[in-house]
C-alpha positions as a Markdown table, in Angstrom:
| # | Residue | x | y | z |
|---|---|---|---|---|
| 1 | Met | 31.0 | -5.9 | 50.0 |
| 2 | Lys | 30.4 | -2.2 | 48.5 |
| 3 | Val | 30.6 | -3.6 | 45.0 |
| 4 | Phe | 28.3 | -6.4 | 45.8 |
| 5 | Gly | 25.8 | -3.9 | 47.2 |
| 6 | Ala | 26.0 | -1.6 | 44.1 |
| 7 | Val | 25.5 | -4.6 | 41.7 |
| 8 | Val | 22.5 | -5.5 | 43.6 |
| 9 | Val | 21.0 | -1.9 | 43.7 |
| 10 | Gly | 21.8 | -1.8 | 39.9 |
| 11 | Leu | 20.0 | -4.8 | 39.1 |
| 12 | Ala | 17.1 | -3.7 | 41.2 |
| 13 | Leu | 16.9 | -0.3 | 39.4 |
| 14 | Ser | 17.2 | -2.0 | 36.0 |
| 15 | Gly | 14.2 | -4.2 | 36.8 |
| 16 | Cys | 12.2 | -0.8 | 37.5 |
| 17 | Ala | 13.3 | 0.6 | 34.2 |
| 18 | Ala | 11.9 | -2.2 | 32.2 |
| 19 | Ser | 8.6 | -1.5 | 33.5 |
| 20 | Ile | 8.5 | 2.1 | 32.6 |
| 21 | Ala | 5.7 | 2.6 | 29.9 |
| 22 | Gln | 7.1 | 3.6 | 26.4 |
| 23 | Pro | 5.2 | 6.3 | 24.6 |
| 24 | Ser | 3.0 | 5.2 | 21.7 |
| 25 | Ser | 4.4 | 6.0 | 18.2 |
| 26 | Gly | 1.1 | 7.6 | 17.2 |
| 27 | Arg | 1.0 | 5.3 | 14.1 |
| 28 | Pro | -2.4 | 3.9 | 13.2 |
| 29 | Pro | -2.9 | 0.1 | 13.7 |
| 30 | Ala | -1.5 | -2.3 | 10.9 |
| 31 | Ile | -3.8 | -2.7 | 8.0 |
| 32 | Pro | -5.0 | -6.3 | 7.7 |
| 33 | Ile | -3.9 | -7.9 | 4.5 |
| 34 | Pro | -6.9 | -9.5 | 2.6 |
| 35 | Thr | -6.3 | -13.1 | 1.6 |
| 36 | Gly | -7.4 | -15.1 | -1.5 |
| 37 | Thr | -6.9 | -12.3 | -4.0 |
| 38 | Ala | -4.9 | -12.7 | -7.2 |
| 39 | Gly | -3.0 | -9.6 | -6.3 |
| 40 | Leu | -0.6 | -7.8 | -8.7 |
| 41 | Gly | -0.6 | -10.4 | -11.5 |
| 42 | Gln | -4.2 | -9.3 | -12.6 |
| 43 | Val | -3.4 | -5.6 | -12.5 |
| 44 | Ile | 0.0 | -5.3 | -14.3 |
| 45 | Gly | -0.9 | -5.6 | -18.0 |
| 46 | Ala | -4.6 | -4.9 | -17.5 |
| 47 | Ser | -6.5 | -2.4 | -19.6 |
| 48 | Ala | -8.4 | 0.7 | -18.1 |
| 49 | Ala | -11.8 | -1.3 | -18.6 |
| 50 | Ser | -10.3 | -4.2 | -16.6 |
| 51 | Leu | -9.2 | -1.9 | -13.8 |
| 52 | Thr | -12.7 | -0.4 | -13.6 |
| 53 | Ala | -14.3 | -3.9 | -13.4 |
| 54 | Met | -11.9 | -4.8 | -10.7 |
| 55 | Phe | -11.9 | -1.5 | -8.5 |
| 56 | Gly | -15.1 | 0.5 | -9.7 |
| 57 | Ala | -14.9 | 4.1 | -11.2 |
| 58 | Pro | -11.6 | 5.7 | -10.8 |
| 59 | Val | -11.3 | 8.7 | -8.7 |
| 60 | Ala | -9.1 | 10.5 | -11.1 |
| 61 | Asp | -8.4 | 9.8 | -14.8 |
| 62 | Val | -5.4 | 11.9 | -16.2 |
| 63 | Arg | -4.4 | 11.7 | -19.9 |
| 64 | Glu | -1.1 | 12.9 | -21.5 |
| 65 | Gly | -0.4 | 12.0 | -24.9 |
| 66 | Ser | -0.7 | 8.3 | -25.3 |
| 67 | Ala | -0.1 | 7.8 | -21.4 |
| 68 | Arg | -2.9 | 7.6 | -18.9 |
| 69 | Lys | -3.0 | 7.5 | -15.1 |
| 70 | Leu | -5.9 | 6.1 | -13.2 |
| 71 | Gln | -6.3 | 6.5 | -9.5 |
| 72 | Phe | -8.5 | 4.4 | -7.3 |
| 73 | Gly | -8.9 | 4.7 | -3.5 |
| 74 | Asn | -10.9 | 3.7 | -0.3 |
| 75 | Ala | -10.5 | 4.2 | 3.4 |
| 76 | Thr | -7.4 | 1.9 | 3.2 |
| 77 | Cys | -5.2 | 3.0 | 0.5 |
| 78 | Val | -4.8 | 4.9 | -2.9 |
| 79 | Leu | -3.6 | 3.2 | -5.9 |
| 80 | Asp | -2.2 | 5.0 | -9.0 |
| 81 | Ala | -2.1 | 2.8 | -12.2 |
| 82 | Tyr | 0.1 | 4.1 | -15.1 |
| 83 | Leu | -1.0 | 2.8 | -18.5 |
| 84 | Tyr | 1.1 | 3.0 | -21.5 |
| 85 | Pro | 0.6 | 1.4 | -25.1 |
| 86 | Lys | 2.3 | -1.9 | -25.5 |
| 87 | Gly | 5.5 | -2.2 | -27.1 |
| 88 | Arg | 8.4 | 0.4 | -27.6 |
| 89 | Glu | 6.9 | 1.8 | -30.7 |
| 90 | Ala | 3.2 | 1.2 | -30.0 |
| 91 | Lys | 0.9 | 1.7 | -33.0 |
| 92 | Ala | -1.4 | 4.6 | -33.0 |
| 93 | Gly | -4.7 | 3.7 | -31.3 |
| 94 | Ala | -3.1 | 0.9 | -29.4 |
| 95 | Glu | -4.9 | 0.3 | -26.0 |
| 96 | Pro | -2.7 | 1.3 | -23.1 |
| 97 | Val | -2.1 | -1.2 | -20.3 |
| 98 | Val | -0.8 | -1.0 | -16.8 |
| 99 | Thr | 3.0 | -1.0 | -16.6 |
| 100 | Tyr | 3.7 | 0.5 | -13.1 |
| 101 | Leu | 1.7 | 1.0 | -10.0 |
| 102 | Asp | 2.3 | 3.4 | -7.1 |
| 103 | Thr | 0.3 | 2.8 | -3.9 |
| 104 | Arg | 0.2 | 4.5 | -0.4 |
| 105 | Gln | -2.2 | 4.6 | 2.6 |
| 106 | Thr | -4.7 | 7.4 | 2.9 |
| 107 | Asp | -2.3 | 9.2 | 5.2 |
| 108 | Gly | 0.7 | 9.2 | 2.7 |
| 109 | Ser | 2.4 | 6.2 | 4.6 |
| 110 | Pro | 3.8 | 3.3 | 2.6 |
| 111 | Ile | 1.7 | 0.1 | 1.9 |
| 112 | Asp | 2.6 | -2.9 | 0.1 |
| 113 | Arg | 1.2 | -2.8 | -3.5 |
| 114 | Ala | -0.3 | -6.2 | -3.3 |
| 115 | Ser | -2.0 | -5.4 | -0.1 |
| 116 | Cys | -3.6 | -2.1 | -1.5 |
| 117 | Val | -4.7 | -4.2 | -4.4 |
| 118 | Gly | -6.4 | -6.7 | -2.2 |
| 119 | Ala | -8.0 | -3.9 | 0.0 |
| 120 | Leu | -9.4 | -2.2 | -3.0 |
| 121 | Gln | -10.8 | -5.6 | -4.3 |
| 122 | Ala | -12.2 | -6.6 | -0.8 |
| 123 | Gly | -13.9 | -3.2 | -0.6 |
| 124 | Arg | -15.5 | -3.7 | -4.0 |
| 125 | Arg | -16.9 | -6.9 | -3.0 |
| 126 | Arg | -18.7 | -5.5 | 0.2 |
């Protein structure tokens, strides 16, 4: 009978433990992902002029040799687009195109690249 009483008390206490409020993680709410955008497909391989048409003026434009980095951002995220001339042995004067993207939320947290592209495009349409 003592074992039965201990089990009943244990079950009763476990029900109380489940109702204890958990502290919040302090993370901001999830960012809604805009729909209906072409996403990464129209960014990879794009020229600087195409990026500016999609996202507006970059907040940073860094050139080093034939490479170029354009940075775009809004309240949701920051996108760094790295542009290099096409081909392994690009001809002098060849227009650089996006070969790699890096994205992050404004607080530095990770964000999916396609989601950031969509958020930047949605912000541009407003």
